[in-house]
N, C-alpha and C positions, 0 to 999 in steps of 0.2 A: 504494500500500500504506500502511496506517495505521501509526502509530508505537505503541510499547508504551504510552506515556502516553495517546494517543488511545483505545486499546482499554480501558485501565483506567478512564478518565473515562466512557466509554460504559457499561461494566459497572456502575459505581457509580450512574450516572444511572438505569439500568433496575431497580435493586434497590428493593424496597419501603421505605417510611419506617421500618418497625420492624426493619430489618435489624440483626443483631448483628455484633459484631467477628468472631466465629467464622464467620459466614456470608460476610463479606467475605474472610477468610483462605481459606476453601474455594474461593470463586470465583476468587481470585487463583491458587491452586494449579492449578485446572482450566485457567485461561487459559494459565498457564505450560506445562503439559503439551501443550496444543493447539499453541502456538507452536513448542515443541521438535519435535513430530511433523511439523508443516508444514516446518520447516527440514530435518529429516532426509529427508523425501520430496524436497524440492528438491535435496538433495545426492545423490540417487540411492540412498538407503538404504531405500526402501519396498519393499513386495511388491505383486504384481498382485492384482486383484480375485479372479481365479480361484485364486491361491495362498491368499488369505485364506479363501475359501470351503472349500478343501480342508482347511486347518488347523482351521477351526471345525467341519467335519463330524465330526471325530474326537471333539469334545466334546459335540456335540448329537446326541441320538438322536431318530429320527423315529418 
């Protein structure tokens, strides 16, 4: 598993040369949310795929 520092370095490396400070802040925010979500799932606080589909079906009309 990669470290937070490794993930941030890889993210910075992949951004275009004209990236703004605000772009970097946004990407760091998203990276933090993803890592927190993965940690939550690892701790057993996630929901199943079927439960997610059931919840989303209430919001999505076909």
